[in-house]
C-alpha positions, 0 to 999 in steps of 0.5 A: 833450807839450811839443815845440819844433815843436808849432805845429799847434794853433789856440789863440793864443800867449801874449804874448811879453812874458809868456814873456820875463818868466817865463823871465827870472825862471826864469833869474835864480833859477837864477843866484842865488849861494846855490845855488852857495855854500850848496847845493853846486850845481856852478858849471859849465855843467852845474850851471847847466843842471840848476838851470835845468831844476829851476826850469823844471820847477817852473813847468811843473808849476804850469802843468799846472793853469792854465786856459791852461797848455798854451799857456803851457807850450809857449811857455815850453818853446819859449823854453827851447829857443831859449835853449839853441840860442843858448847853444850857438852863443855857445859856438862849437858848430858848426851840424852839432853843435847838433841833437845837443846840443839832443836831449841837452838835450831828453832831460835835460829830460824825464828830469829832469822825469819823475824829479822828478814821481815823486819829489816825489809820493813825498816829501821823501826821494825828491825829495832823492835825485832832486835829488842824482842830477841836480843834485849828482852823487850827492853832498852829501846835506844839500844835496840835502835843503835843495834839496828843501825849497826845491823844495817851498817853490817848488811850494807858493808857486806852488800858492797863486798864482792862474792869472791871477797865474801867467800874468801873471808876477805872482809871485816865487820864494822866496829860497833859504835863506842858512844 
């Protein structure tokens, strides 16, 4: 289980530059304008968070089968939590409210991850429905299908990469379709 305070194991943490590189790739991809202009993802705080979670989930899903995947996954999740905490504070959320909002982020992440895990294994239609519910507020069926196709393409590209390439951030996300 990924948990932001799970540092009781004996294994070495992945290098910080690796985590920063992978997380930076995830954030950059989630900010790609095509998602907001052509896929109807709401250009809001929640829309951007949902797209970030989708991309983070895709990478963590691939890391499950990597040799050092558990440590890398935990470090990547920890980086996500640190980023969310910093964003909340930057937006002016008070110290007493941050833990409640972080719990909500955690619940959103785990809820979406579970839904995506089940849906992607069931096929394109179920994956599109999960994306529609979680990213597109139940709207834009065509956009949900295109976003599901994109997610499947990302998953396939990551599956084709070696564990070393994944761990070294020597891969890239495919560009979202511009049609």
